[in-house]
C-alpha positions as CSV (number, residue, x, y, z in Angstrom):
1,M,-0.5,-0.5,0.1
2,R,1.4,3.9,-0.4
3,Q,3.0,5.4,2.3
4,E,1.1,7.8,2.0
5,R,-2.3,6.3,1.7
6,L,-1.2,4.7,5.3
7,N,-0.1,8.3,6.7
8,D,-3.2,9.6,6.6
9,A,-4.2,6.8,8.2
10,A,-1.7,7.6,11.1
11,I,-2.5,11.2,11.2
12,A,-6.4,10.9,11.1
13,L,-5.4,8.2,14.2
14,Y,-3.1,10.8,16.3
15,K,-6.2,14.0,15.7
16,V,-8.5,11.2,17.1
17,L,-6.8,9.7,19.7
18,S,-4.8,13.4,21.0
19,E,-8.4,15.5,21.0
20,N,-9.4,12.5,23.8
21,N,-6.2,12.9,25.8
22,I,-5.2,9.2,25.2
23,K,-1.3,8.9,24.7
24,H,-0.7,6.8,22.1
25,G,2.5,5.3,19.7
26,I,2.5,3.5,16.7
27,F,5.1,0.8,16.1
28,G,5.9,-1.8,13.6
29,G,6.5,-1.3,9.6
30,W,5.3,2.1,9.2
31,A,7.1,3.6,12.6
32,V,10.4,1.6,10.9
33,A,9.4,3.1,7.2
34,I,9.1,7.0,9.2
35,R,12.3,6.7,10.6
36,G,13.5,5.6,7.3
37,G,13.6,2.3,7.1
38,P,13.6,1.0,3.1
39,R,10.9,-1.5,3.4
40,E,6.9,-0.6,2.4
41,S,4.1,-1.5,5.0
42,K,0.4,-2.7,4.6
43,D,-0.8,-1.7,7.7
44,I,-0.3,1.0,10.8
45,D,0.7,-1.0,14.1
46,C,0.0,1.6,17.5
47,L,0.0,1.0,21.4
48,V,-2.6,3.1,23.4
49,A,-3.0,3.9,26.2
50,S,-6.5,3.1,27.5
51,D,-9.1,0.2,27.8
52,K,-10.6,-1.6,24.6
53,Q,-14.6,0.1,25.6
54,Q,-12.7,3.9,25.9
55,V,-11.0,3.4,22.3
56,L,-14.4,2.0,20.7
57,M,-16.4,5.2,22.0
58,V,-14.3,7.5,20.6
59,L,-12.9,5.6,17.4
60,D,-15.5,3.9,16.0
61,G,-17.6,6.1,13.0
62,R,-15.1,8.7,13.7
63,D,-13.2,10.5,10.5
64,G,-12.7,7.6,8.6
65,F,-12.3,4.7,11.0
66,R,-15.4,1.7,11.4
67,F,-14.4,-1.1,13.9
68,I,-13.3,-4.7,12.9
69,S,-15.6,-6.8,15.5
70,Q,-14.1,-9.6,17.4
71,T,-13.7,-10.9,20.9
72,R,-10.1,-10.1,22.4
73,E,-9.7,-7.1,25.2
74,D,-6.3,-6.9,24.3
75,Y,-6.5,-5.9,20.9
76,V,-8.7,-4.1,18.1
77,A,-8.6,-3.2,14.7
78,F,-10.5,-1.0,12.8
79,F,-10.4,0.1,8.9
80,W,-9.9,3.4,8.3
81,N,-11.0,5.3,4.7
82,D,-11.5,8.6,4.4
83,G,-14.1,7.7,1.0
84,T,-11.4,8.7,-1.1
85,S,-10.3,5.8,-2.1
86,S,-11.2,1.5,-2.9
87,E,-8.3,1.2,-0.3
88,S,-8.9,1.0,3.0
89,V,-6.1,0.9,5.8
90,L,-5.6,-1.9,8.4
91,V,-5.3,-0.2,12.1
92,E,-4.2,-2.4,14.8
93,L,-4.8,-1.1,18.3
94,F,-3.0,-2.7,21.8
95,V,-4.8,-1.2,24.3
96,G,-4.2,-1.8,28.5
97,S,-4.2,1.1,31.0
98,T,-0.9,-0.7,32.6
99,A,1.6,1.6,34.1
100,A,4.1,0.7,31.9
101,M,2.0,2.7,29.2
102,Q,0.6,5.8,31.0
103,T,4.7,6.5,31.5
104,L,5.0,6.3,28.0
105,V,6.3,9.4,26.1
106,P,6.0,9.1,22.6
107,T,7.2,11.0,19.6
108,V,5.3,13.5,17.2
109,F,6.3,13.4,14.1
110,Q,5.4,15.2,11.3
111,V,4.0,13.2,8.1
112,R,2.9,14.0,4.1
113,G,-0.9,12.3,3.7
114,E,-1.8,11.3,0.5
115,K,-4.9,13.6,1.1
116,L,-4.9,15.4,4.4
117,G,-1.4,17.2,4.2
118,E,2.0,17.3,6.3
119,K,0.2,17.1,9.6
120,P,0.8,15.3,13.3
121,A,1.1,11.6,13.9
122,S,2.9,9.3,17.2
123,L,5.4,7.2,17.3
124,L,6.8,4.8,19.9
125,D,10.9,5.8,20.6
126,V,13.3,4.0,18.8
127,V,13.8,1.6,21.6
128,Y,10.4,0.2,21.6
129,L,10.4,-0.4,18.1
130,F,13.7,-2.1,18.1
131,K,11.6,-4.6,21.0
132,G,8.6,-4.7,18.8
133,K,10.3,-6.0,15.7
134,L,13.1,-8.2,18.2
135,R,9.1,-10.7,19.3
136,A,8.7,-9.9,16.0
137,A,11.7,-12.1,14.7
138,A,11.3,-14.7,17.4
139,T,7.8,-15.9,16.9
140,R,7.1,-15.3,13.1
141,E,8.5,-16.1,10.0
142,K,8.8,-13.1,8.2
143,H,12.4,-11.4,6.7
144,S,11.3,-7.7,6.7
145,D,11.5,-8.4,10.5
146,A,15.4,-9.2,11.1
147,A,15.6,-6.5,7.9
148,D,14.3,-3.8,10.0
149,L,16.2,-5.0,13.4
150,V,19.5,-4.7,11.3
151,Y,18.3,-1.3,9.9
152,L,17.3,-0.3,13.0
153,E,20.9,-1.0,14.2
154,S,22.9,0.7,12.0
155,T,20.7,3.8,11.8
156,F,20.6,4.1,16.1
157,L,23.3,2.2,17.6
158,D,24.5,4.3,20.0
159,K,20.8,4.8,21.5
160,L,20.1,0.9,21.2
161,R,23.4,-0.2,23.0
162,N,22.5,2.4,26.0
163,S,19.6,0.4,26.1
164,A,20.9,-3.3,25.7
165,S,20.1,-4.4,28.9
166,Q,16.3,-4.1,28.2
167,F,16.4,-6.7,25.3
168,S,15.0,-9.7,26.0
169,L,17.3,-13.1,25.8
170,Y,14.7,-14.8,25.4
171,Y,13.4,-12.9,22.2
172,S,16.8,-12.9,21.5
173,G,17.6,-16.5,21.6
174,L,15.0,-17.5,18.9
175,A,15.2,-14.1,16.9
176,L,18.6,-15.3,16.4
177,K,18.0,-19.4,15.5
178,R,15.7,-17.9,13.6
179,Y,18.0,-15.4,11.7
180,P,21.2,-16.4,12.6
181,H,22.8,-13.0,10.6
182,L,21.5,-10.8,13.3
183,L,24.1,-12.4,15.7
184,Y,26.9,-9.4,14.5
185,A,23.9,-6.4,14.5
186,F,23.3,-7.8,18.3
187,Q,27.2,-8.1,19.9
188,R,27.3,-4.6,18.4
189,I,24.0,-3.8,20.3
190,G,25.3,-5.2,23.4
191,I,23.0,-8.6,24.0
192,D,25.1,-10.9,25.8
193,T,24.1,-13.6,22.4
194,E,26.4,-16.5,24.0
195,A,23.3,-16.0,27.3
196,A,20.3,-16.0,24.6
197,E,20.7,-18.9,22.8
198,K,21.6,-21.0,25.8
199,E,18.3,-19.3,27.6
200,V,16.2,-21.1,24.2
201,E,18.8,-24.2,23.0
202,S,16.4,-26.7,24.2
203,I,12.7,-24.6,22.0
204,S,11.8,-25.9,19.3
205,L,11.0,-22.9,16.8
206,N,8.5,-25.8,14.9
207,D,6.6,-25.8,18.8
208,L,6.6,-22.3,21.0
209,P,3.6,-21.4,22.7
210,P,0.4,-20.6,21.2
211,P,0.0,-16.8,21.3
212,Q,-1.1,-14.8,24.7
213,S,-3.8,-11.7,25.1
214,G,-1.1,-9.3,26.4
215,D,2.2,-10.8,24.4
216,V,2.8,-7.7,22.0
217,Q,2.1,-5.0,25.2
218,K,4.7,-7.1,26.9
219,G,7.2,-7.4,24.5
220,L,7.1,-3.7,23.6
221,L,7.2,-2.7,27.8
222,G,9.0,-5.9,29.3
């Protein structure tokens, strides 16, 4: 999907949530692209410091957002379409009212949309982008996750080094099992790769536990 179309969805999301004083920050592939990463994304992933009911109340039917019915309490999804295109953008919101979410300080970026022009959108800090991609690389087979990790390491090395202790050895070990070429990037950051590999030496990538409620939030904030 065109980056500018996704930008419009991120701008619309910022407008509604900020008007309602709901703290949020986008992560995932779109956020990496906005930070300069050489990749395309198909959707918007966002961490939201609120519960599902409040998000539904303020977003559903507003500014092009339409709720996608599902029963998870840690997650709510919408299609966004402003009526100017047949392309709807999937916007996935990972919700919760934990203290860790409330203390986040997202970064506001000016992005240029296809129809909305240059306006603000809210992104998580680079350290959280790395955490999110680390969990993704550990738990699924999608080579763009590994590419995003390499890009973040090569571009924001000093910042990631200063936060190396925050990166999960479990997720780091699984990511190395899946993508061994990440070894040197992890070592440059200061991740203890020997400890990470030992952490998961008895775990098969084909036998990982099924996803649980709150996994994405814990991966970002843990």
